[in-house]
C-alpha angles and dihedrals in degrees: 000000000000113000091236091055092048091048091050094051092043090051090053092050091048091049088051092051094241096112127043121205124209118193117208111177107307094340126090119206119201123202133174118249097224093185091057091045091051092050090050092050091048092050093048094048094045096046108031101063104034110140093011116122117211111221122203111230118215117245114264112247 
């Protein structure tokens, strides 16, 4: 992956609060914010499928 592409995607994740960047000298360390990712996953799973019934399909013979 091109460094500019990686930087673009990391910037988006930082802006969303899903990645935290720590600068030490000239180096930048990226780490996932697992609490934020968990909250996002809980929101998505609680909101995306409300009112949707999941039907079990019979196995194809």
